[in-house]
Every structure is written in structure tokens, then in C-alpha cells.
Rosetta silent file (secondary structure, phi, psi, omega in degrees, C-alpha in Angstrom):
SEQUENCE: MGKRGAKPKFTDVYCPNKDCKLYGISGKGNVIGNGTYQIKNKRVRKYICRECGRVFNDRTDTFFDNIRKDESTVIFALKMILKGMSIQSIADVLEVQPATVSRWLLRATKQCEKVNEDLMKDLNISKVEMDELWVIVEKSCAKNRK
SCORE:     score description
SCORE:     0.000 S_00000001
   1 L     0.000  140.449 -177.188  -42.150 -141.481 -151.293 S_00000001
   2 L   -71.432  159.866  179.002  -40.709 -141.146 -147.771 S_00000001
   3 L   -76.830  146.222  175.156  -42.081 -142.892 -144.735 S_00000001
   4 L   -85.355  162.788  176.275  -44.380 -141.027 -142.384 S_00000001
   5 L   105.043 -162.224 -174.950  -43.782 -140.817 -138.676 S_00000001
   6 L   -62.422  138.110  178.317  -40.740 -140.209 -136.530 S_00000001
   7 L   -82.380  175.072 -178.381  -37.582 -139.228 -138.333 S_00000001
   8 L   -56.024  148.793 -179.756  -34.164 -140.744 -137.640 S_00000001
   9 E   -76.174  150.534  179.975  -32.887 -140.503 -134.086 S_00000001
  10 L  -106.915  113.275 -174.213  -30.148 -138.051 -133.202 S_00000001
  11 L   -83.516  -17.067 -178.255  -27.418 -139.730 -131.173 S_00000001
  12 L   -99.621    4.568 -178.998  -25.391 -136.606 -130.383 S_00000001
  13 L  -110.565  139.031  178.583  -28.326 -134.569 -128.964 S_00000001
  14 L  -122.057  161.137 -179.412  -29.588 -134.885 -125.393 S_00000001
  15 E   -74.605  128.767 -179.924  -32.745 -133.703 -123.625 S_00000001
  16 L   -87.267    2.670 -179.365  -32.275 -130.332 -121.869 S_00000001
  17 L   -79.892  115.721 -176.758  -35.163 -130.933 -119.442 S_00000001
  18 L   -66.849  -18.438  178.756  -33.682 -131.327 -115.947 S_00000001
  19 L   -87.083   -9.490 -179.813  -36.768 -133.308 -114.850 S_00000001
  20 L   -77.432  141.067 -179.273  -36.291 -135.921 -117.592 S_00000001
  21 L   -71.840  -15.522  176.680  -34.658 -139.163 -116.495 S_00000001
  22 L  -105.556   23.374  179.575  -32.461 -139.062 -119.632 S_00000001
  23 E   -60.150  128.596  175.846  -31.339 -135.440 -119.049 S_00000001
  24 L    77.024    1.557 -178.542  -27.828 -134.845 -120.356 S_00000001
  25 L  -107.747  118.567  178.669  -27.472 -138.377 -121.732 S_00000001
  26 L  -100.507  162.324  176.220  -27.044 -138.665 -125.477 S_00000001
  27 L    84.325   11.762 -179.706  -27.253 -141.755 -127.652 S_00000001
  28 L   -94.355   -3.928  177.373  -30.297 -143.342 -125.958 S_00000001
  29 L    79.703    9.287 -179.192  -32.601 -142.887 -128.964 S_00000001
  30 L   -85.686  -14.921 -177.985  -35.081 -140.740 -127.074 S_00000001
  31 E  -101.009  126.582  177.751  -34.503 -137.595 -129.173 S_00000001
  32 E  -124.320  157.713  178.588  -36.119 -137.373 -132.605 S_00000001
  33 E   -71.462  148.009 -178.736  -36.207 -134.609 -135.211 S_00000001
  34 E  -136.313   36.125  178.540  -39.199 -132.299 -135.307 S_00000001
  35 E    92.334 -168.503  179.937  -38.533 -130.157 -138.362 S_00000001
  36 E  -142.654  164.920  166.542  -36.586 -126.930 -138.767 S_00000001
  37 E  -134.127  156.149 -171.960  -37.150 -123.219 -138.874 S_00000001
  38 E  -101.112  130.549  164.018  -35.328 -120.650 -140.932 S_00000001
  39 E  -117.247  173.372 -174.722  -33.345 -117.688 -139.707 S_00000001
  40 L   -55.271  120.645  175.055  -31.260 -115.580 -142.041 S_00000001
  41 L    60.748   19.793 -179.268  -28.897 -117.877 -143.953 S_00000001
  42 E  -156.828  145.916  173.922  -29.276 -120.721 -141.447 S_00000001
  43 E  -106.209  139.876  177.172  -31.677 -123.462 -140.473 S_00000001
  44 E  -111.929  121.654 -178.367  -32.270 -124.320 -136.823 S_00000001
  45 E   -80.975  139.064  177.048  -33.257 -127.921 -136.164 S_00000001
  46 E  -106.344  151.012 -177.279  -36.064 -128.702 -133.705 S_00000001
  47 E  -135.420  163.016  171.520  -36.261 -131.869 -131.583 S_00000001
  48 E  -132.293  136.294  172.144  -38.642 -133.775 -129.310 S_00000001
  49 E   -89.922  122.291 -179.910  -37.648 -135.967 -126.377 S_00000001
  50 L   -70.882  -22.264 -177.852  -39.781 -139.118 -126.448 S_00000001
  51 L   -73.098  -50.668 -175.452  -39.187 -139.681 -122.748 S_00000001
  52 L  -111.924  -12.724  178.910  -40.600 -136.423 -121.347 S_00000001
  53 L    86.336    3.956 -178.163  -42.171 -134.788 -124.419 S_00000001
  54 L   -67.464  133.402  175.286  -40.046 -131.623 -124.221 S_00000001
  55 E  -100.263  132.173 -179.260  -39.702 -129.724 -127.499 S_00000001
  56 E  -150.858  176.015 -178.939  -36.371 -127.932 -127.982 S_00000001
  57 E  -138.518 -176.035 -178.613  -33.969 -126.797 -130.694 S_00000001
  58 L   -61.772  -26.573 -175.889  -30.270 -126.357 -131.451 S_00000001
  59 L   -94.425   -2.156 -179.061  -30.224 -123.020 -129.618 S_00000001
  60 L   -59.481  136.298 -179.494  -31.911 -124.181 -126.393 S_00000001
  61 L    63.382   27.122  173.164  -29.913 -123.267 -123.271 S_00000001
  62 L  -120.088  171.885  177.187  -27.550 -121.054 -125.255 S_00000001
  63 L   -59.366  -30.842 -174.436  -27.160 -117.296 -125.399 S_00000001
  64 L   -90.940   10.356  179.580  -29.081 -117.281 -128.707 S_00000001
  65 L   -61.352  128.700  179.607  -32.157 -119.091 -127.356 S_00000001
  66 L    65.989   22.658  171.240  -35.343 -117.387 -128.680 S_00000001
  67 L  -109.819  119.491 -177.191  -33.426 -114.920 -130.854 S_00000001
  68 L   -82.604  -19.567 -179.995  -34.515 -115.171 -134.467 S_00000001
  69 L   -70.412  150.049 -179.818  -31.737 -112.941 -135.812 S_00000001
  70 L   -67.253  151.953 -172.947  -28.658 -114.732 -137.084 S_00000001
  71 H   -60.400  -38.300 -177.111  -25.816 -115.152 -134.615 S_00000001
  72 H   -64.127  -33.988  178.676  -23.309 -113.070 -136.571 S_00000001
  73 H   -67.132  -43.659  179.736  -25.586 -110.003 -136.418 S_00000001
  74 H   -65.884  -42.963  178.443  -25.971 -110.246 -132.633 S_00000001
  75 H   -62.612  -41.036  178.452  -22.227 -110.777 -132.172 S_00000001
  76 H   -62.633  -40.803  178.102  -21.547 -107.795 -134.431 S_00000001
  77 H   -62.361  -42.562  178.853  -23.919 -105.646 -132.344 S_00000001
  78 H   -65.137  -37.675  177.166  -22.106 -106.664 -129.143 S_00000001
  79 H   -63.361  -42.393  179.983  -18.764 -105.832 -130.730 S_00000001
  80 H   -65.714  -36.848  176.856  -20.031 -102.379 -131.712 S_00000001
  81 H   -63.040  -42.793  179.833  -21.304 -101.783 -128.170 S_00000001
  82 H   -64.624  -27.388  178.732  -17.892 -102.709 -126.796 S_00000001
  83 L   -85.086   -0.268  173.039  -16.301 -100.197 -129.157 S_00000001
  84 L    96.809    9.924  178.400  -18.511  -97.444 -127.721 S_00000001
  85 L   -73.417  149.666  178.705  -21.173  -96.998 -130.410 S_00000001
  86 L   -76.087  159.910  179.841  -24.584  -95.834 -129.250 S_00000001
  87 H   -63.116  -40.130  178.905  -27.588  -98.125 -129.354 S_00000001
  88 H   -62.642  -42.222  179.155  -29.277  -95.856 -131.902 S_00000001
  89 H   -64.223  -42.494  179.038  -26.216  -95.958 -134.186 S_00000001
  90 H   -63.197  -43.017  178.869  -26.026  -99.732 -133.970 S_00000001
  91 H   -61.637  -39.588  177.991  -29.733 -100.018 -134.760 S_00000001
  92 H   -64.967  -43.383 -178.545  -29.256  -97.771 -137.806 S_00000001
  93 H   -65.515  -44.419 -175.756  -26.290  -99.798 -139.082 S_00000001
  94 H   -87.193   -5.217 -179.121  -27.994 -103.177 -138.590 S_00000001
  95 L    57.638   48.296  173.642  -31.419 -101.911 -139.700 S_00000001
  96 L  -128.194  171.501  178.193  -33.181 -103.112 -136.550 S_00000001
  97 L   -75.585  145.736  176.313  -35.125 -101.294 -133.863 S_00000001
  98 H   -58.309  -32.098  178.039  -33.143  -99.695 -131.016 S_00000001
  99 H   -63.557  -33.397  177.857  -35.295 -101.692 -128.584 S_00000001
 100 H   -65.231  -46.346  178.648  -33.993 -104.878 -130.194 S_00000001
 101 H   -62.842  -39.730  177.888  -30.379 -103.867 -129.636 S_00000001
 102 H   -62.217  -40.242  178.151  -31.252 -102.916 -126.045 S_00000001
 103 H   -64.207  -41.054  177.492  -32.785 -106.368 -125.477 S_00000001
 104 H   -61.755  -42.392 -179.793  -29.634 -108.047 -126.829 S_00000001
 105 H   -65.774  -42.853  178.486  -27.531 -105.902 -124.525 S_00000001
 106 H   -63.880  -41.872  177.402  -29.728 -106.644 -121.522 S_00000001
 107 H   -62.233  -41.215 -179.451  -29.597 -110.370 -122.315 S_00000001
 108 H   -63.640  -38.555 -179.068  -25.814 -110.189 -122.630 S_00000001
 109 H   -74.526  -35.845  178.723  -25.495 -108.541 -119.229 S_00000001
 110 H   -68.705  -32.355 -177.170  -27.909 -110.952 -117.534 S_00000001
 111 L  -112.328   42.913 -174.041  -26.086 -113.909 -118.987 S_00000001
 112 H   -55.501  -43.305  179.565  -22.585 -112.506 -118.720 S_00000001
 113 H   -65.300  -40.390  177.282  -21.051 -115.828 -117.769 S_00000001
 114 H   -63.939  -39.043  177.803  -22.822 -117.606 -120.647 S_00000001
 115 H   -62.170  -44.072  178.667  -21.597 -114.908 -123.010 S_00000001
 116 H   -59.181  -43.135 -178.572  -18.064 -115.416 -121.736 S_00000001
 117 H   -70.791  -48.314 -172.548  -18.305 -119.171 -122.284 S_00000001
 118 H   -79.140  -34.743 -168.896  -20.145 -119.163 -125.624 S_00000001
 119 H  -115.628  -10.652 -172.485  -18.741 -116.100 -127.345 S_00000001
 120 H   -56.082  -39.996 -178.945  -15.401 -115.218 -125.825 S_00000001
 121 H   -69.884  -30.666 -179.432  -13.475 -117.101 -128.499 S_00000001
 122 H   -82.171  -32.918 -177.663  -15.509 -115.448 -131.283 S_00000001
 123 H   -83.782  -21.838 -177.471  -15.424 -111.907 -129.887 S_00000001
 124 L    52.510   49.353  177.582  -11.730 -111.937 -128.988 S_00000001
 125 L  -121.788  158.051  179.943  -12.320 -109.689 -125.984 S_00000001
 126 L   -92.305  170.389  176.963  -10.942 -109.848 -122.489 S_00000001
 127 H   -64.363  -28.951  178.163  -12.874 -110.073 -119.245 S_00000001
 128 H   -63.148  -42.645  178.288  -11.983 -106.433 -118.661 S_00000001
 129 H   -66.293  -34.486  177.096  -13.856 -105.479 -121.823 S_00000001
 130 H   -65.848  -36.711  175.142  -16.825 -107.572 -120.691 S_00000001
 131 H   -64.828  -35.976  176.179  -16.796 -105.597 -117.440 S_00000001
 132 H   -62.615  -33.005  176.824  -16.824 -102.428 -119.537 S_00000001
 133 H   -60.036  -40.640  177.149  -19.978 -103.781 -121.164 S_00000001
 134 H   -60.255  -43.044 -179.445  -21.619 -103.771 -117.740 S_00000001
 135 H   -62.621  -42.391  178.668  -20.647 -100.113 -117.264 S_00000001
 136 H   -61.667  -41.673  179.938  -22.160  -99.216 -120.643 S_00000001
 137 H   -64.703  -44.186  179.262  -25.384 -101.004 -119.710 S_00000001
 138 H   -58.715  -42.859  179.782  -25.588  -99.226 -116.366 S_00000001
 139 H   -64.969  -43.900 -178.391  -25.199  -95.854 -118.101 S_00000001
 140 H   -69.029  -34.893  177.178  -27.816  -96.649 -120.746 S_00000001
 141 H   -66.535  -39.231  178.958  -30.254  -97.953 -118.122 S_00000001
 142 H   -64.245  -40.050  177.809  -29.782  -94.772 -116.085 S_00000001
 143 H   -64.469  -41.068 -177.277  -30.519  -92.645 -119.185 S_00000001
 144 H   -69.186  -30.423  179.643  -33.651  -94.673 -119.951 S_00000001
 145 H   -71.613  -28.471 -177.879  -34.965  -94.271 -116.389 S_00000001
 146 L   -76.449    0.000    0.000  -34.742  -90.456 -116.576 S_00000001
């Protein structure tokens, strides 16, 4: 039977809390595992910093933070938006609510620089296409306000 208590330390993970004195420093033994949660076809590991007590996971401070849908689905939705599909059509294809797709789009526009850094290599799009994404969002926001 396994031992109770703290699980093995993670040497390649650092605390994302900017107020923690070990912020951004990995390998100090302050980060321990705190279980996992399941999203479609993937497990996301949770952690605790022993120094400051902050609970975080693999997706903390990334574009996918607090999104339970798998990353490939969100990336696929963004690709479809860039190709000019409507939010309703994307929602029908992915079998999600249109409001969900709108939230992903709004998050992508708010975090445009993060999207460029995190996803640019996976989406294979240029900055010009990312600017087009902004135009699409502006149009959809204008429609929703009316």
C-alpha cells in the first residue's frame, strides 16, 4: 500500500504566484502534486506550492486556463473562425453552445499576444490573419449589441 501524505516533488514546475518568494524558480522542492482532473482524452495535473500555498495546474497562466474542453477542440474552433465560419456553424459542428464559442473568441482577442505565443506554431497562421480575427470579433460584437 502506498504512503500517505505529500507526493513526489516536481523539479520542473515553478510557482506562478508573483508574491511567492520562489516565483519562477524551479527545482527548489516547494511544488508538490495535488491530484489530477480529467478533460477529454487528457489529464491535467494539479499542484500546490508549499511556500505560499497557491494551488495551480498545468494550464495556469496559459491561454487554456479554466477551459475544460480539450485544446484541440478550441484550436479547431479558432481555425474555423479564421476561415470565416459563423459562430453558430462552429457550435453546430463541435456540438457546443454558441455562447461557448463566443467566449473562446473573446478570450482569444483579449489575449491576442498570448495566443500568438502559445498557438502560432500550431495554427500556422500569420499575424495578418490574427488581425483579421479582431475584425471578425468586432463585427460579431456589433451584431450582438443590436
